[in-house]
C-alpha positions in Angstrom: 0.0 0.0 0.0 1.4 3.4 -1.0 0.9 6.4 1.2 1.8 9.2 -1.2 0.1 12.3 0.1 -1.8 14.4 -2.3 -1.1 18.1 -3.0 -4.1 19.1 -1.0 -3.1 17.0 2.0 0.4 18.4 1.9 -1.0 21.9 1.8 -3.2 21.1 4.8 -0.2 19.9 6.7 1.8 23.0 5.9 -1.1 25.3 6.9 -1.5 23.7 10.3 2.3 23.6 10.9 2.5 27.3 10.0 -0.2 28.3 12.5 0.9 26.2 15.4 4.6 26.7 14.6 4.3 30.4 14.7 2.3 30.3 17.9 4.6 27.9 19.7 7.9 28.9 18.1 9.0 30.2 21.5 9.0 26.6 22.7 9.0 26.1 26.5 9.1 29.8 27.2 5.7 30.2 25.6 4.3 27.0 27.3 5.6 28.0 30.7 4.0 31.4 30.3 0.6 29.7 30.5 1.1 29.2 34.2 -0.2 31.7 36.6 2.5 30.9 39.2 6.2 30.8 38.6 7.7 27.4 38.1 10.3 27.8 40.8 9.0 25.5 43.5 7.8 28.2 45.8 4.1 28.2 45.0 1.7 26.1 47.0 -0.1 22.9 45.9 -2.5 23.4 43.0 -0.8 26.7 41.9 0.5 25.2 38.7 -2.9 25.3 36.9 -2.3 26.0 33.2 -4.6 28.4 31.3 -5.9 27.3 28.0 -4.9 29.8 25.2 -8.3 30.7 23.9 -6.9 32.9 21.1 -5.0 29.8 19.8 -8.1 27.7 20.3 -10.2 30.0 18.2 -7.4 30.1 15.6 -7.5 26.3 15.3 -11.2 26.5 15.0 -10.9 29.0 12.1 -8.4 26.7 10.5 -10.9 23.9 10.6 -9.2 21.6 13.0 -12.4 20.8 14.8 -14.8 20.9 11.9 -12.5 19.0 9.5 -14.8 15.9 9.2 -18.1 17.7 9.3 -20.1 17.7 6.1 -19.8 20.9 4.0 -23.5 21.5 4.5 -22.9 21.8 8.2 -20.0 24.2 7.9 -17.3 21.7 7.8 -14.6 20.7 5.3 -16.1 17.4 4.5 -12.7 15.6 4.7 -12.0 12.2 6.1 -9.9 10.4 8.7 -6.6 10.5 6.7 -6.8 14.3 6.7 -7.7 14.4 10.4 -4.7 12.2 11.2 -2.3 14.5 9.3 -3.7 17.5 11.2 -3.5 15.9 14.6 0.0 14.7 13.8 1.1 18.3 13.4 -0.6 19.3 16.6 1.3 16.6 18.4 4.5 17.8 16.8 4.0 21.3 18.1 2.9 20.1 21.6 -0.4 22.0 21.3 -2.1 22.0 24.8 -5.8 21.4 25.3 -8.4 18.7 24.7 -8.1 18.7 20.9 -9.5 15.2 20.4 -12.5 15.7 22.6 -13.4 19.0 21.0 -13.0 17.6 17.5 -15.3 14.6 18.3 -17.9 17.0 19.8 -17.8 19.4 16.8 -21.1 18.1 15.3 -23.0 18.0 18.6 -21.9 20.8 20.9 -22.7 24.3 19.5 -19.6 26.4 19.2 -17.1 23.5 19.4 -16.5 23.4 15.6 -15.5 27.1 15.5 -13.3 26.9 18.6 -15.6 29.1 20.6 -16.4 26.3 23.0 -13.9 23.9 24.6 -15.1 20.3 25.2 -13.1 18.4 27.8 -14.9 15.0 28.2 -13.0 12.2 26.6 -13.4 8.4 26.3 -12.0 6.2 29.0 -11.3 7.1 32.6 -9.2 10.2 32.2 -10.8 13.6 31.5 -8.5 16.5 30.5 -9.0 20.2 31.3 -12.0 20.2 33.6 -10.5 22.9 35.7 -11.7 25.9 33.7 -15.3 26.8 34.7 -16.7 27.4 31.2 -15.4 24.2 29.6 -18.2 21.8 28.4 -17.7 18.4 30.0 -20.4 15.9 29.2 -20.2 12.5 30.9 -17.7 13.7 33.5 -20.0 13.3 36.6 -18.1 12.4 39.8 -14.7 13.4 38.3 -11.9 13.5 40.8 -8.8 15.7 40.2 -5.5 14.1 39.7 -1.9 15.3 40.0 -0.8 15.2 36.4 2.8 14.3 35.4 2.3 16.8 32.5 1.8 20.2 34.1 0.3 21.5 30.9 -2.5 18.9 31.0 -4.7 19.0 34.1 -6.4 15.7 34.6 -9.5 14.2 36.4 -10.6 10.6 36.7 -14.2 9.5 36.3 -15.6 6.6 38.2 -16.4 4.4 35.2 -14.9 4.4 31.8 -17.1 5.1 28.8 -17.0 3.3 25.5 -13.8 4.2 23.7 -14.4 5.8 20.3 -12.0 4.3 17.7 -11.6 7.7 16.1 -10.4 9.1 19.4 -7.9 6.3 19.7 -6.6 6.9 16.1 -6.3 10.7 16.6 -4.4 10.1 19.9 -2.1 7.8 18.0 -1.6 10.6 15.4 -0.7 13.1 18.2 1.8 10.5 19.5 3.3 10.1 16.0 3.8 13.9 15.9 5.6 13.8 19.2 7.8 10.9 18.1 8.7 12.8 14.9 9.5 16.0 16.8 11.8 14.3 19.4 13.6 12.4 16.7 14.3 15.6 14.9 15.4 17.3 18.1 17.7 14.5 19.0 19.4 14.5 15.6 19.8 18.2 15.6 21.3 18.2 19.0 23.6 15.3 18.1 24.9 17.3 15.2 25.6 20.5 17.1 26.6 19.4 20.6 30.4 18.7 20.8 32.4 16.6 23.2 36.1 15.7 22.9 36.4 17.9 19.8 33.6 16.3 17.7 29.8 16.3 17.5 28.3 13.7 19.9 26.5 12.2 16.9 29.8 10.8 15.8 29.7 8.4 18.8 28.2 5.0 18.1 25.9 4.9 21.2 24.3 8.2 20.1 24.0 7.1 16.5 22.2 3.9 17.6 19.7 5.9 19.7 18.9 8.2 16.8 18.6 5.3 14.3 16.3 3.4 16.6 14.1 6.5 17.1 13.8 6.9 13.3 12.8 3.3 12.8 10.1 3.5 15.4 8.8 6.7 13.9 8.5 5.3 10.4 7.0 2.0 11.5 4.4 3.9 13.6 3.7 6.3 10.7 3.0 3.5 8.3 0.6 1.9 10.8 -1.2 5.1 11.7 -1.7 6.1 8.0 -2.9 2.6 7.2 -5.4 2.7 10.0 -6.6 6.1 8.8 -7.4 4.5 5.4 -9.0 1.2 6.6 -10.6 2.6 9.9 -10.5 -1.0 11.1 -10.5 -1.3 14.9 -7.7 -3.9 14.9 -5.6 -1.7 12.7 -6.3 1.3 14.9 -5.3 -0.7 18.0 -2.0 -1.8 16.4 -1.3 1.8 15.3 -2.0 3.1 18.8 0.4 0.6 20.4 3.2 1.5 17.9 2.6 5.2 18.2 2.6 5.1 22.0 5.9 3.2 21.9 7.5 5.6 19.4 6.5 8.6 21.4 7.4 7.5 24.9 10.6 5.6 24.0 11.6 8.3 21.5 11.1 11.1 24.1 13.2 9.1 26.6 15.9 8.5 24.1 15.9 12.1 23.0 16.3 13.1 26.7 19.3 10.8 26.9 20.9 12.5 23.8 20.4 15.9 25.4 21.9 14.7 28.7 21.3 16.7 31.9 19.8 19.7 30.1 17.0 17.6 28.8 15.5 17.5 32.3 15.4 21.3 32.6 12.4 23.7 32.0 14.5 25.5 29.3 14.4 22.3 27.2 11.1 21.2 25.7 12.1 17.5 25.6 10.8 16.9 29.1 7.5 18.3 28.1 7.2 16.0 25.2 8.0 13.0 27.4 5.4 14.0 30.0 2.7 14.6 27.3 3.4 11.2 25.7 3.0 9.6 29.1 -0.4 11.2 29.7 -1.7 10.4 26.2 -0.7 6.8 26.6 -3.2 6.6 29.5 -6.1 7.8 27.5 -9.0 5.5 26.5 -7.8 2.9 24.0 -4.3 2.9 25.6 -1.9 0.1 25.9 -4.0 -2.5 27.8 -7.3 -1.9 25.9 -5.5 -1.9 22.5 -3.6 -5.0 23.3 -6.8 -6.9 24.3 -8.6 -5.7 21.2 -5.7 -6.7 18.9 -5.3 -10.1 20.7 -9.0 -10.9 20.4 -8.8 -10.0 16.6 -5.8 -12.3 16.1 -7.4 -15.2 18.0 -10.6 -14.8 16.0 
């Protein structure tokens, strides 16, 4: 199966990267600015509550990220899953904060969601993101209990019982993970080329070469699986894509952090944010355990 993107799909990718790239070009400095309290360890518990950038959210709505799959008659673009996967891959690449998948899925049901005027936080599974803001729509999140999130840019709540996982939500999460895996691979290679030790770039050392090569292999394997699942929309294909994308994102971010060394753990470096976001996404509905069980059942059948 060939996955040669059309001109229109490449243009869509470029448009999304241009918007999120310009907005997030400041990297961690922009992201950390979303916090009302300084990240210096002096603020009390609960002070690190991020604020959702509503200007960016409305910009994404105007770009069509949320209404992408709505019929043209309903104000959408009338596109399909492959195009949505490409868009969410770019969002993951740029570390865009906010419940993107949940709002996208609610675009045809919750007024204002498609245009980015309303934020919808309820997601499939046990975890619900971004319930903290008072005006966020959160259907199906009764009895939610706040959690301490490993990713400070993604506040989390847990609901008592999981809802049915939407395969589209699983696939779009996999696309976000693919974007993260791509970004950290690029970051590791760039750092390996420029950072010098013992008079030569660290990329000249075999151990670093192997890390970067393994990251690239995981990215491309995950990319093929995610793109294929976007075409077939088969639940088993989506489960396999999700497992591969989660692995590529989490292991890739960990390896990227190793390439960066001690600086990879600091707030000045965005690598630690990619790793934390990958961890959080991996716990969403349709994550490792659920996808493994679905794939195993399909193989047995």
